[in-house]
C-alpha positions in Angstrom: 0.0 0.0 0.0 2.9 2.4 0.7 4.3 2.1 -2.8 0.8 2.5 -4.3 0.3 5.7 -2.2 3.7 7.0 -3.3 2.8 6.4 -7.0 -0.4 8.4 -6.6 1.6 11.1 -4.8 4.1 11.7 -7.6 1.4 11.6 -10.3 -0.7 14.1 -8.3 2.2 16.5 -8.1 2.8 16.3 -11.8 -0.8 16.9 -12.5 -0.9 19.9 -10.1 1.9 21.6 -12.1 0.0 21.5 -15.3 -3.6 21.8 -14.0 -4.4 23.8 -10.8 -7.6 21.8 -10.3 -6.0 18.3 -10.2 -6.2 16.6 -6.7 -5.5 13.2 -5.1 -5.5 11.5 -1.8 -2.4 12.0 0.3 -1.3 10.3 3.5 -0.4 12.9 6.1 2.8 11.0 6.9 4.0 11.8 3.3 3.9 15.5 3.7 7.7 15.9 4.1 8.1 13.6 1.0 5.7 15.9 -1.0 7.9 18.9 -0.2 11.0 17.1 -1.3 9.4 15.8 -4.5 8.1 19.3 -5.5 11.5 20.9 -5.0 13.4 18.1 -6.8 11.0 17.6 -9.7 10.2 21.3 -10.5 13.0 23.2 -8.9 10.5 25.6 -7.5 11.9 27.5 -4.5 8.6 29.3 -4.0 7.1 26.3 -2.1 7.1 27.4 1.5 5.0 24.9 3.4 2.5 21.9 3.3 -0.4 22.1 5.7 -3.3 19.8 6.6 -6.8 20.9 5.6 -9.0 20.3 8.7 -12.2 20.9 6.7 -11.8 17.9 4.5 -13.4 14.6 5.4 -10.0 13.1 5.2 -6.6 14.6 5.7 -5.3 16.4 2.7 -2.4 18.7 2.0 -2.2 22.1 0.4 1.0 23.3 -1.4 1.3 27.1 -0.8 3.5 29.2 -3.0 4.8 32.7 -2.2 3.0 34.3 -5.1 -0.6 35.3 -4.2 -3.2 32.9 -5.4 -0.8 30.1 -6.3 -1.9 27.4 -3.9 -3.1 23.9 -4.8 -5.0 21.4 -2.6 -4.7 17.7 -3.0 -8.0 16.3 -1.8 -9.3 12.7 -1.7 -12.4 13.1 -3.9 -10.7 13.0 -7.3 -7.9 10.5 -6.9 -9.4 8.4 -9.7 -8.8 11.3 -12.1 -5.1 11.4 -11.7 -2.9 10.0 -14.5 0.7 9.0 -14.1 2.9 11.1 -16.3 6.5 12.2 -15.4 7.3 15.9 -16.0 8.7 16.5 -19.5 11.7 18.7 -20.4 9.3 21.3 -21.9 7.3 21.5 -18.6 10.5 22.0 -16.6 11.7 24.7 -19.0 8.3 26.4 -18.9 8.3 26.4 -15.1 11.8 28.0 -15.0 11.0 30.6 -17.6 7.8 31.5 -15.8 9.7 32.0 -12.6 12.3 34.2 -14.4 9.5 36.3 -15.9 7.9 36.8 -12.5 11.2 37.9 -10.9 11.9 41.6 -11.7 15.3 42.3 -13.1 17.5 44.4 -10.7 18.2 47.9 -11.8 21.8 48.7 -12.7 23.7 50.2 -9.8 24.4 54.0 -10.1 27.4 55.6 -8.4 26.5 59.0 -7.1 29.7 60.5 -5.8 33.0 61.2 -7.5 35.7 63.8 -8.2 37.1 65.6 -11.3 40.4 67.0 -12.2 40.6 69.3 -15.3 42.3 72.2 -16.9 41.2 74.8 -19.4 40.7 78.5 -20.3 39.6 80.6 -18.6 39.0 78.1 -15.8 42.6 77.3 -15.1 43.3 74.0 -13.3 40.7 72.7 -11.0 39.5 69.8 -8.8 35.9 69.3 -7.8 33.6 67.0 -5.8 30.8 65.5 -8.0 27.3 64.5 -7.0 25.0 62.7 -9.5 21.4 62.3 -8.2 20.2 60.8 -11.5 21.7 59.4 -14.7 21.0 62.5 -16.7 22.2 65.1 -14.3 25.6 65.7 -12.6 26.6 68.6 -10.3 30.0 69.7 -9.1 31.7 72.2 -6.9 35.4 72.8 -6.3 38.4 75.0 -6.4 40.6 76.4 -9.2 44.0 78.0 -9.7 45.1 80.0 -12.8 48.7 80.8 -11.9 47.8 84.1 -10.3 45.2 83.4 -7.6 42.8 80.8 -6.4 39.1 80.6 -7.2 35.9 78.7 -6.7 33.6 77.3 -9.3 30.5 75.0 -9.8 28.3 73.7 -12.5 25.9 71.2 -13.8 26.2 68.7 -16.7 23.3 67.2 -18.6 23.8 63.9 -20.4 21.6 61.1 -21.9 20.2 58.7 -19.2 22.1 55.7 -20.7 25.4 54.1 -20.0 27.2 54.1 -23.4 31.0 54.2 -23.8 30.7 57.6 -25.6 28.1 60.2 -24.6 27.4 63.8 -25.7 27.1 66.4 -22.9 25.9 69.9 -22.2 27.5 71.9 -19.3 26.8 75.2 -17.7 29.4 76.5 -15.1 30.2 79.6 -13.2 33.3 80.7 -11.3 35.1 83.5 -9.5 38.8 84.2 -9.2 40.0 86.2 -6.2 42.5 89.0 -6.6 46.1 88.1 -7.3 49.3 89.7 -8.6 49.9 89.0 -12.3 53.1 91.0 -12.6 55.1 87.8 -13.0 53.5 87.3 -16.4 54.5 90.9 -17.5 58.0 90.4 -16.2 58.3 87.1 -18.1 57.0 88.7 -21.3 59.2 91.8 -21.0 62.3 89.9 -19.9 62.7 92.5 -17.1 62.4 91.5 -13.5 61.8 95.1 -12.4 58.6 95.5 -14.3 55.8 96.4 -11.9 52.4 97.4 -13.3 49.9 98.7 -10.8 46.8 97.4 -12.7 48.3 93.8 -12.6 48.7 93.7 -8.8 45.0 93.0 -8.2 43.6 90.9 -11.0 40.3 89.0 -10.6 37.4 88.0 -12.8 34.1 86.2 -12.9 33.0 83.9 -15.7 30.2 81.7 -17.0 30.8 78.8 -19.4 28.4 77.2 -21.8 30.0 74.1 -23.2 29.1 71.1 -25.4 31.3 68.0 -25.1 32.0 64.3 -25.3 32.7 61.8 -22.6 34.5 58.5 -23.0 34.5 55.6 -20.6 32.4 53.9 -17.9 29.7 56.2 -16.4 30.0 54.2 -13.2 33.8 54.3 -12.8 36.1 56.4 -15.0 35.3 59.1 -17.6 37.6 61.2 -19.8 35.9 64.3 -21.2 36.6 67.2 -23.5 34.3 70.3 -23.5 34.3 73.4 -25.7 32.1 76.5 -26.2 32.0 80.1 -25.1 32.6 82.0 -21.9 31.2 85.3 -20.7 33.9 87.2 -18.7 33.5 90.1 -16.3 36.4 91.9 -14.7 37.5 95.3 -13.4 40.8 96.9 -14.3 42.0 98.1 -10.9 44.3 101.1 -10.4 44.3 102.2 -14.0 45.0 105.8 -12.9 48.2 104.8 -11.2 49.2 102.8 -14.2 48.7 105.7 -16.5 50.7 108.0 -14.2 53.5 105.5 -14.1 53.7 105.5 -17.9 53.8 109.3 -18.1 56.2 109.9 -15.2 59.3 109.8 -17.4 57.9 111.9 -20.3 58.7 115.4 -18.9 56.5 118.0 -17.4 52.8 118.4 -18.4 50.1 120.8 -17.2 47.3 118.4 -18.4 45.8 116.0 -15.9 43.6 113.2 -17.0 41.6 111.2 -14.3 40.5 107.6 -15.0 37.9 105.6 -13.2 38.6 101.9 -12.9 36.7 100.5 -15.9 34.8 97.2 -16.1 35.3 94.8 -19.0 32.7 92.4 -20.3 33.6 90.0 -23.1 32.4 86.7 -24.7 35.4 84.6 -25.7 35.9 81.0 -26.9 36.8 78.5 -24.2 37.4 74.8 -23.5 38.7 72.3 -21.1 39.6 68.6 -20.7 39.8 66.4 -17.7 38.8 63.1 -16.1 36.2 62.0 -13.6 36.4 59.1 -11.1 33.3 57.7 -9.4 33.9 56.0 -6.1 30.4 55.7 -4.4 
């Protein structure tokens, strides 16, 4: 009788996989064996328990799956309807594919924090901290140095929300350079270490970049980029009056006095930069 019950058990399990309404009589002592057979025959990790149905005239078992609504009861009334048929390769494949379809694919991991090192004009050399809240948007803030003084800058970059090895970008940035002495440039150009121009002692400027560019590499690890476009520059020429007086001091006496007010200069000039970006979180 044991072997006969086991035969009905296996056939019932096979029928349950193909038809949710198929049922058969199950000895309560075979519940552990049912669990093992389901897992082995159908490789279905969703099976979580087998329980007795107290409402049936005889003990029966119910196979409960983690997905809502996927539970099958093996009851005694329809044991005669069960046919013995081992699971085919097609049934096994269908079961596996169904489980894969039900399981959502994990989203690709996005690194949010990184740092950039770049160089260009009029930005100078700079290093920045990067934050990327979404694939299509990246923000940065950092410091710069142009050989005369230090500065600060920040900006945002827009890019397609895909991870391709080459991506186009659009960047808007703004920065400010603090005052610094640029006379070393005049001395180098003139070849005279005594050169001292008053207007070059306090050089500073503000700028806004509008760039298009290309980025190469992995958007989750390392990116090399090149940007180009135009820059709006704003600066004030400090101590221009003193500079004019210096130039006229060796030209003899003059009764004419000209007074200059420090002028402001606004210009739109071509600009560009190149650099690399490393994501670490």
